[in-house]
C-alpha positions as semicolon CSV with decimal commas, in nm:
position;residue;x (nm);y (nm);z (nm)
1;M;3,717;2,814;7,528
2;A;3,646;2,933;7,878
3;K;3,922;3,059;8,112
4;Q;4,106;2,811;8,323
5;L;4,213;2,848;8,666
6;L;4,460;2,670;8,815
7;N;4,355;2,517;9,173
8;R;4,586;2,605;9,433
9;G;4,430;2,422;9,727
10;T;4,307;2,539;10,058
11;T;4,615;2,590;10,201
12;A;4,991;2,540;10,107
13;N;5,102;2,225;10,017
14;D;4,774;2,075;10,123
15;G;4,746;1,818;9,813
16;T;4,401;1,944;9,715
17;G;4,503;2,186;9,457
18;D;4,595;2,106;9,071
19;N;4,925;1,892;9,028
20;I;5,213;2,069;8,851
21;R;5,122;1,843;8,512
22;T;4,742;1,965;8,535
23;G;4,835;2,334;8,637
24;A;5,082;2,374;8,324
25;G;4,801;2,208;8,079
26;K;4,600;2,461;8,202
27;I;4,844;2,722;8,116
28;N;4,929;2,602;7,814
29;D;4,556;2,598;7,706
30;N;4,507;2,960;7,770
31;F;4,811;3,106;7,617
32;D;4,720;2,869;7,294
33;E;4,399;3,062;7,292
34;I;4,524;3,418;7,273
35;Y;4,818;3,322;7,061
36;S;4,546;3,205;6,832
37;A;4,300;3,503;6,885
38;I;4,613;3,790;6,811
39;G;4,823;3,585;6,629
40;N;4,873;3,266;6,424
41;G;4,877;3,039;6,739
42;T;5,280;3,045;6,782
43;T;5,338;3,418;6,757
44;I;5,154;3,734;6,849
45;N;5,114;3,972;6,556
46;A;5,333;4,273;6,559
47;G;5,172;4,661;6,656
48;N;4,912;4,788;6,884
49;F;4,593;4,618;6,964
50;L;4,259;4,811;6,993
51;T;4,032;4,801;7,278
52;D;3,681;4,825;7,244
53;I;3,666;5,175;7,315
54;S;3,932;5,369;7,193
55;T;4,041;5,644;6,914
56;N;4,308;5,521;6,714
57;T;4,465;5,546;6,327
58;I;4,373;5,227;6,139
59;Q;4,630;5,229;5,811
60;N;4,709;4,929;5,585
61;K;4,399;4,729;5,748
62;T;4,158;4,510;5,563
63;I;3,811;4,503;5,772
64;S;3,578;4,235;5,718
65;G;3,216;4,379;5,650
66;L;3,054;4,040;5,778
67;N;3,172;4,081;6,143
68;N;3,222;4,455;6,191
69;T;3,013;4,771;6,161
70;L;3,127;5,108;6,028
71;S;2,894;5,429;6,098
72;G;2,906;5,778;6,051
73;I;3,133;5,796;5,733
74;G;3,077;6,133;5,564
75;N;3,109;6,166;5,190
76;S;3,411;6,373;5,226
77;S;3,582;6,097;5,392
78;L;3,548;5,892;5,047
79;V;3,763;5,823;4,722
80;N;3,385;5,817;4,506
81;N;3,093;5,975;4,647
82;T;2,918;6,042;4,345
83;V;2,732;5,816;4,098
84;S;2,615;5,935;3,726
85;F;2,352;5,804;3,493
86;G;2,296;5,925;3,196
87;G;2,457;6,239;3,219
88;V;2,264;6,354;3,573
89;G;2,529;6,298;3,869
90;L;2,441;6,252;4,224
91;S;2,619;6,311;4,518
92;L;2,552;5,963;4,794
93;G;2,245;6,039;5,006
94;G;2,129;6,308;4,735
95;S;1,814;6,300;4,500
96;D;1,662;6,439;4,218
97;A;1,317;6,398;4,145
98;T;1,320;6,548;3,767
99;P;1,678;6,408;3,625
100;A;1,728;6,533;3,262
101;F;1,869;6,198;3,173
102;D;2,068;6,137;2,815
103;L;1,920;5,826;2,689
104;T;2,128;5,822;2,350
105;D;2,264;5,503;2,437
106;A;1,963;5,342;2,597
107;I;1,862;5,006;2,502
108;N;1,540;4,842;2,523
109;Y;1,372;5,141;2,714
110;P;1,012;5,127;2,778
111;T;0,781;5,367;2,601
112;S;0,548;5,316;2,906
113;S;0,843;5,507;3,094
114;L;0,820;5,816;2,882
115;V;0,658;6,113;3,066
116;G;0,597;6,462;2,809
117;N;0,578;6,536;2,465
118;V;0,833;6,405;2,196
119;L;0,942;6,662;1,942
120;N;0,924;6,553;1,548
121;S;1,271;6,731;1,559
122;Q;1,373;6,447;1,822
123;L;1,258;6,128;1,616
124;Q;1,459;6,013;1,325
125;N;1,181;5,956;1,117
126;S;0,916;6,240;1,172
127;G;0,711;6,202;0,836
128;F;0,668;6,004;0,531
129;I;0,659;6,089;0,154
130;V;0,375;6,082;-0,113
131;V;0,511;6,029;-0,473
132;D;0,224;6,084;-0,720
133;D;0,221;5,893;-1,115
134;T;0,429;6,214;-1,228
135;S;0,703;6,139;-0,961
136;T;0,624;6,456;-0,775
137;A;0,678;6,438;-0,434
138;T;0,570;6,596;-0,079
139;T;0,638;6,512;0,237
140;I;0,414;6,477;0,538
141;T;0,532;6,583;0,878
142;L;0,391;6,364;1,152
143;G;0,056;6,584;1,306
144;E;-0,004;6,739;1,006
145;T;-0,308;6,657;0,767
146;F;-0,308;6,443;0,451
147;K;-0,611;6,494;0,260
148;I;-0,713;6,293;-0,036
149;T;-0,961;6,485;-0,255
150;G;-1,222;6,331;-0,487
151;G;-1,188;6,417;-0,854
152;T;-1,415;6,361;-1,213
153;A;-1,667;6,087;-1,089
154;V;-1,459;6,002;-0,801
155;T;-1,555;6,067;-0,475
156;T;-1,350;6,007;-0,075
157;A;-1,570;5,965;0,257
158;M;-1,396;5,865;0,578
159;T;-1,510;5,705;0,872
160;G;-1,350;5,646;1,154
161;D;-0,996;5,512;1,036
162;H;-1,177;5,395;0,682
163;L;-1,134;5,586;0,376
164;D;-1,357;5,472;0,123
165;I;-1,296;5,609;-0,264
166;T;-1,584;5,561;-0,448
167;I;-1,585;5,557;-0,849
168;G;-1,920;5,730;-0,966
169;N;-2,091;5,724;-1,303
170;I;-1,865;5,804;-1,575
171;T;-1,998;6,003;-1,914
172;N;-1,856;5,935;-2,244
173;A;-1,718;6,231;-2,282
174;Q;-1,463;6,103;-2,020
175;L;-1,394;5,821;-2,189
176;I;-1,094;5,801;-2,479
177;N;-1,297;5,551;-2,675
178;P;-1,688;5,640;-2,622
179;R;-1,769;5,498;-2,974
180;W;-1,760;5,203;-3,222
181;T;-1,797;5,283;-3,591
182;L;-1,976;5,056;-3,857
183;S;-1,905;5,042;-4,181
184;D;-2,108;4,825;-4,485
185;D;-1,996;4,698;-4,818
186;T;-1,981;5,019;-4,980
187;S;-1,742;5,207;-4,700
188;T;-2,019;5,367;-4,600
189;T;-1,964;5,400;-4,159
190;T;-2,178;5,548;-3,872
191;N;-2,099;5,609;-3,563
192;I;-2,237;5,405;-3,247
193;E;-2,218;5,577;-2,917
194;L;-2,201;5,381;-2,607
195;G;-2,521;5,340;-2,466
196;E;-2,720;5,410;-2,778
197;T;-2,898;5,110;-2,928
198;L;-2,777;4,953;-3,307
199;T;-3,073;4,787;-3,496
200;I;-2,983;4,504;-3,745
201;L;-3,298;4,450;-3,961
202;G;-3,346;4,190;-4,184
203;G;-3,450;4,171;-4,502
204;S;-3,575;3,988;-4,847
205;G;-3,533;3,612;-4,750
206;V;-3,299;3,753;-4,440
207;D;-3,454;3,703;-4,091
208;T;-3,279;3,840;-3,734
209;T;-3,321;3,718;-3,388
210;I;-3,152;3,823;-3,089
211;S;-3,179;3,613;-2,773
212;G;-2,935;3,727;-2,476
213;D;-2,594;3,857;-2,607
214;T;-2,657;3,639;-2,921
215;I;-2,792;3,777;-3,280
216;T;-2,889;3,496;-3,524
217;V;-2,921;3,625;-3,891
218;T;-3,136;3,354;-4,094
219;A;-3,113;3,309;-4,495
220;A;-3,462;3,177;-4,559
221;D;-3,755;3,168;-4,799
222;I;-3,509;3,289;-5,070
223;T;-3,681;3,211;-5,393
224;T;-3,555;3,253;-5,789
225;T;-3,675;3,627;-5,750
226;N;-3,404;3,706;-5,494
227;L;-3,129;3,577;-5,709
228;S;-3,002;3,787;-5,938
229;P;-2,940;3,807;-6,245
230;T;-3,093;3,431;-6,300
231;S;-3,347;3,281;-6,161
232;N;-3,524;2,939;-6,170
233;I;-3,139;2,796;-6,176
234;A;-3,166;2,404;-6,307
235;N;-2,885;2,159;-6,306
236;T;-2,884;2,211;-6,680
237;Q;-2,834;2,588;-6,639
238;L;-2,509;2,531;-6,423
239;A;-2,168;2,490;-6,586
240;N;-2,087;2,159;-6,320
241;Y;-2,400;2,013;-6,174
242;Q;-2,257;1,635;-6,142
243;I;-2,024;1,512;-5,909
244;T;-1,867;1,101;-5,931
245;F;-1,798;0,925;-5,639
246;G;-1,564;0,580;-5,753
247;A;-1,756;0,462;-6,055
248;D;-2,079;0,669;-5,973
249;T;-2,185;1,021;-6,092
250;L;-2,463;1,215;-5,937
251;A;-2,606;1,488;-6,014
252;L;-2,687;1,757;-5,756
253;G;-3,027;1,675;-5,546
254;D;-2,994;1,320;-5,610
255;T;-2,973;1,057;-5,315
256;T;-2,741;0,706;-5,324
257;S;-2,654;0,476;-4,988
258;T;-2,409;0,281;-5,186
259;I;-2,056;0,389;-5,425
260;T;-1,923;0,162;-5,631
261;D;-1,527;0,143;-5,648
262;L;-1,452;0,394;-5,396
263;N;-1,100;0,465;-5,288
264;L;-0,985;0,622;-5,026
265;D;-0,607;0,735;-5,003
266;G;-0,381;1,026;-4,907
267;T;-0,531;1,164;-4,612
268;S;-0,892;1,041;-4,614
269;S;-1,081;0,872;-4,358
270;L;-1,435;0,720;-4,264
271;S;-1,631;0,805;-3,980
272;G;-1,952;0,745;-3,835
273;T;-2,186;0,493;-3,688
274;G;-2,181;0,250;-3,970
275;T;-2,032;-0,070;-4,073
276;I;-1,684;-0,230;-4,294
277;D;-1,811;-0,540;-4,433
278;L;-1,516;-0,673;-4,670
279;T;-1,524;-1,066;-4,750
280;S;-1,175;-1,035;-5,024
281;T;-0,796;-1,110;-4,892
282;G;-0,515;-0,876;-4,902
283;N;-0,689;-0,580;-4,718
284;K;-0,490;-0,350;-4,541
285;L;-0,564;-0,156;-4,185
286;R;-0,299;0,059;-3,980
287;H;-0,376;0,086;-3,656
288;D;-0,039;0,245;-3,493
289;F;-0,028;0,515;-3,221
290;A;0,254;0,712;-3,127
291;N;0,232;0,632;-2,730
292;F;-0,057;0,538;-2,502
293;A;-0,151;0,889;-2,456
294;G;-0,287;0,910;-2,816
295;L;-0,482;0,607;-2,809
296;P;-0,876;0,669;-2,917
297;A;-1,114;0,577;-2,632
298;H;-1,137;0,232;-2,576
299;A;-1,520;0,268;-2,488
300;T;-1,560;0,386;-2,813
301;Y;-1,383;0,162;-3,026
302;P;-1,412;-0,205;-2,828
303;G;-1,234;-0,466;-3,018
304;L;-0,996;-0,217;-3,194
305;F;-0,659;-0,350;-3,219
306;T;-0,408;-0,093;-3,152
307;L;0,011;-0,077;-3,144
308;T;0,188;0,177;-2,993
309;T;0,516;0,262;-3,132
310;N;0,711;0,397;-2,846
311;D;0,700;0,066;-2,695
312;A;0,596;-0,174;-2,943
313;I;0,307;-0,292;-2,742
314;P;0,024;-0,424;-2,903
315;R;-0,315;-0,423;-2,724
316;V;-0,682;-0,472;-2,781
317;A;-0,969;-0,214;-2,656
318;S;-1,245;-0,322;-2,469
319;T;-1,509;-0,141;-2,301
320;G;-1,316;-0,141;-1,951
321;G;-1,044;-0,065;-2,118
322;Y;-0,719;-0,157;-2,315
323;I;-0,608;-0,521;-2,289
324;E;-0,255;-0,581;-2,345
325;L;-0,138;-0,863;-2,558
326;L;0,197;-1,060;-2,457
327;T;0,453;-1,098;-2,682
328;E;0,789;-1,290;-2,670
329;N;0,907;-0,977;-2,534
330;S;0,672;-0,951;-2,243
331;S;0,785;-0,987;-1,894
332;V;0,609;-1,316;-1,728
333;S;0,522;-1,065;-1,471
334;K;0,212;-0,933;-1,735
335;H;0,043;-1,296;-1,661
336;A;-0,243;-1,299;-1,372
337;D;-0,124;-1,621;-1,265
338;V;0,270;-1,488;-1,190
339;S;0,390;-1,304;-0,898
340;I;0,730;-1,218;-0,892
341;T;0,740;-1,021;-0,577
342;G;1,092;-1,009;-0,383
343;I;1,234;-1,205;-0,712
344;T;1,637;-1,234;-0,657
345;D;1,893;-1,367;-0,908
346;K;1,870;-1,750;-0,934
347;D;1,508;-1,764;-0,764
348;I;1,272;-1,995;-0,959
349;L;0,850;-1,978;-1,058
350;Q;0,704;-2,246;-0,791
351;W;0,324;-2,300;-0,836
352;S;0,069;-2,233;-0,532
353;S;-0,263;-2,418;-0,552
354;A;-0,368;-2,209;-0,251
355;Q;-0,306;-1,908;-0,433
356;G;-0,347;-2,014;-0,788
357;R;-0,044;-1,859;-0,920
358;F;0,322;-1,907;-0,952
359;N;0,531;-1,708;-0,710
360;A;0,898;-1,653;-0,724
361;V;1,123;-1,844;-0,488
362;S;1,456;-1,954;-0,419
363;P;1,509;-2,298;-0,585
364;P;1,578;-2,628;-0,355
365;L;1,909;-2,589;-0,211
366;G;1,868;-2,238;-0,326
367;I;1,966;-2,077;0,041
368;A;2,315;-2,186;0,159
369;Q;2,423;-1,971;0,481
370;Q;2,651;-1,998;0,768
371;F;2,687;-1,786;1,060
372;R;2,913;-1,804;1,342
373;L;2,961;-1,628;1,695
374;T;3,237;-1,331;1,683
375;G;3,377;-1,323;2,029
376;N;3,337;-1,624;2,354
377;V;3,032;-1,654;2,528
378;T;3,085;-1,757;2,909
379;S;2,876;-2,064;3,030
380;T;2,581;-2,058;3,269
381;G;2,859;-2,233;3,533
382;S;2,569;-2,488;3,610
383;S;2,335;-2,710;3,453
384;S;2,087;-2,438;3,340
385;F;2,046;-2,343;2,979
386;A;2,076;-2,015;2,876
387;D;1,958;-1,830;2,511
388;L;2,302;-1,812;2,321
389;T;2,238;-1,425;2,248
390;G;2,604;-1,350;2,168
391;T;2,711;-1,164;1,840
392;W;2,643;-1,360;1,583
393;E;2,785;-1,281;1,168
394;E;2,788;-1,434;0,815
395;P;3,202;-1,503;0,767
396;D;3,347;-1,237;0,557
397;N;3,627;-1,472;0,448
398;A;3,760;-1,405;0,092
399;L;3,639;-1,722;-0,053
400;Y;3,314;-1,742;0,144
401;N;2,987;-1,725;-0,036
402;S;2,643;-1,787;0,048
403;S;2,294;-1,808;-0,163
404;G;1,962;-1,696;-0,157
405;T;1,793;-1,428;0,090
406;S;1,935;-1,377;0,409
407;L;1,819;-1,502;0,724
408;T;1,736;-1,238;0,988
409;Q;1,870;-1,240;1,352
410;S;1,729;-1,045;1,684
411;S;1,892;-1,136;2,010
412;G;1,971;-1,486;1,926
413;V;1,626;-1,582;1,725
414;F;1,670;-1,657;1,367
415;T;1,395;-1,578;1,107
416;L;1,368;-1,789;0,773
417;P;1,305;-1,589;0,457
418;E;1,081;-1,801;0,289
419;T;0,896;-2,150;0,409
420;G;1,074;-2,518;0,269
421;L;1,273;-2,783;0,423
422;Y;1,549;-2,686;0,583
423;L;1,858;-2,858;0,704
424;I;2,052;-2,735;1,018
425;T;2,367;-2,864;1,156
426;F;2,553;-2,686;1,437
427;D;2,945;-2,713;1,576
428;M;3,012;-2,537;1,884
429;Q;3,345;-2,560;2,050
430;W;3,455;-2,494;2,411
431;S;3,725;-2,445;2,608
432;G;3,713;-2,496;3,027
433;A;3,878;-2,688;3,308
434;S;3,914;-3,083;3,277
435;G;3,627;-3,226;3,341
436;D;3,371;-2,964;3,330
437;F;3,030;-3,080;3,109
438;V;2,910;-2,855;2,826
439;R;2,582;-2,864;2,597
440;T;2,446;-2,712;2,312
441;Q;2,071;-2,742;2,201
442;L;1,880;-2,656;1,913
443;M;1,555;-2,491;1,972
444;V;1,217;-2,414;1,739
445;T;0,891;-2,263;1,785
446;D;0,575;-2,300;1,564
447;N;0,378;-1,987;1,744
448;N;0,686;-1,753;1,806
449;S;0,682;-1,786;2,148
450;T;0,696;-2,138;2,313
451;Y;1,031;-2,336;2,228
452;T;1,077;-2,703;2,156
453;E;1,392;-2,847;2,237
454;V;1,500;-3,070;1,873
455;A;1,835;-3,133;1,878
456;L;2,085;-3,169;2,198
457;S;2,473;-3,243;2,211
458;E;2,665;-3,292;2,534
459;D;2,997;-3,306;2,644
460;S;3,311;-3,284;2,873
461;V;3,584;-3,086;2,867
462;S;3,932;-3,298;2,785
463;A;4,274;-3,263;2,985
464;G;4,365;-3,023;2,687
465;G;4,146;-2,836;2,764
466;Y;3,864;-2,815;2,481
467;A;3,522;-2,974;2,400
468;N;3,286;-2,990;2,115
469;N;2,882;-2,984;2,057
470;N;2,739;-3,127;1,701
471;G;2,401;-3,147;1,614
472;S;2,182;-3,136;1,324
473;F;1,797;-3,107;1,241
474;L;1,543;-3,102;0,946
475;F;1,328;-2,790;0,973
476;N;1,031;-2,773;0,795
477;C;0,914;-2,430;0,772
478;G;0,554;-2,352;0,656
479;D;0,502;-1,992;0,824
480;T;0,805;-1,776;0,823
481;A;0,655;-1,507;1,106
482;N;0,604;-1,816;1,372
483;E;0,815;-2,077;1,287
484;K;1,167;-1,957;1,381
485;F;1,501;-2,091;1,566
486;K;1,746;-2,013;1,806
487;F;2,012;-2,205;2,037
488;Q;2,090;-2,269;2,403
489;H;2,378;-2,335;2,601
490;S;2,507;-2,465;2,959
491;G;2,819;-2,571;3,140
492;S;2,971;-2,575;3,462
493;G;3,284;-2,434;3,608
494;T;3,466;-2,180;3,388
495;S;3,398;-2,325;3,079
496;A;3,294;-2,067;2,780
497;L;3,171;-2,132;2,392
498;L;3,473;-2,007;2,167
499;G;3,366;-1,723;1,859
500;N;3,606;-1,563;1,647
501;T;3,551;-1,316;1,393
502;D;3,803;-1,421;1,150
503;Y;3,734;-1,774;1,113
504;N;3,463;-2,039;1,216
505;R;3,499;-2,149;1,579
506;S;3,151;-2,179;1,715
507;H;2,905;-2,163;1,409
508;F;2,581;-2,329;1,190
509;T;2,506;-2,427;0,857
510;I;2,200;-2,393;0,718
511;L;2,067;-2,553;0,358
512;K;1,754;-2,521;0,210
513;I;1,663;-2,883;0,068
514;G;1,299;-2,905;-0,051
């Protein structure tokens, strides 16, 4: 504030100066500013006051650096006038171009900031240890040369920072086993050194051939002169020269295409591409196998009957696979014209001519459910309708039970679990002021978009403060994806739909009747 001067007038008592009240106000304003500047506004601070230029001793004072400037203060006037970094101390204002810092406790110090040579003795790990197969070890200090020298048949070559170790030609003398030994029937032996040639020669009636890494020894053109001690051995010269099959006896050299009275037993088997033709009764063949993995190839044995003992399932082989034969133990789902997808308790099979199969569906009257509002819903307050999107639930009371797959609901829109004919009945309870009108309507859609009113109930609130809306509709659902239903409400005044989570108030019942 600028200093306020008292106007004394031109001459004494000429009436042109400040009156007493105005003058006293200016005096008070001037003193208020002084008392606020050097005191607390009421009392002036005790002690001496500094002028702009003077020499004074200041003790026990706090000087704000924000509005004051101190200069010319020497280090000797400071309690703390030095700093220390890593063992290097400097006075304030001093400098050290080459400080010898102690970096023992330095963390994350960049290597790019290091200048000069770091001695091995200054490193925690200044070398590496090399150990050979005999566990003999030697230490290679950083800066030393580690030489890898080749040996017998081994050479080393260094290219840049790459070391190549090459194994050259190894002679037999350098091998532990440089040969292999052959022995004949007379125990005569000979050694074949690696790299030498082993010749296998044929003899009388014996030929040898080699192809790649395979030697073939063939006995051919053996004559009676090659046999010893008997030549021209006839069947009659053999102790046993006949073989009996069933009721037929064959001599060596004979040929037959049929065997009379041949019986197979034990582990005997028949194989080949021929046929078995039996016209007698009482024939028995086993066709059981441990499991499906043990069955023979179906394409090789079409028409084969099999039985897997692990699951007791009979099958017949075909060129395309094994066909399972149905028994009294087989599930109806094994039939190609039966689908039990999504089946639940009490479902029945229903024929679909469009699909050409039986499907699992809930029986007529198989779906029976109720849904109720769990809390009150305020009306629209006008004749306009709004979707009933309050919280819906199935009753959870002790004696309540439902049948069939449950409906699903999203934002008040109900979706049926399956197609069919449904009876929907609703009972909506209202509260409000006497005379308030209340309405509930059932809306359905056949395209999951546009809804049509199919049932409407209207009432007015009685003097007792309550009203009811009731209605019903037969809903024939042929497409659960697009045919759905919902409820809408409207009411005047302060009317509200009543709901409760412990018992039914506003609720609806749905029954599948066909």
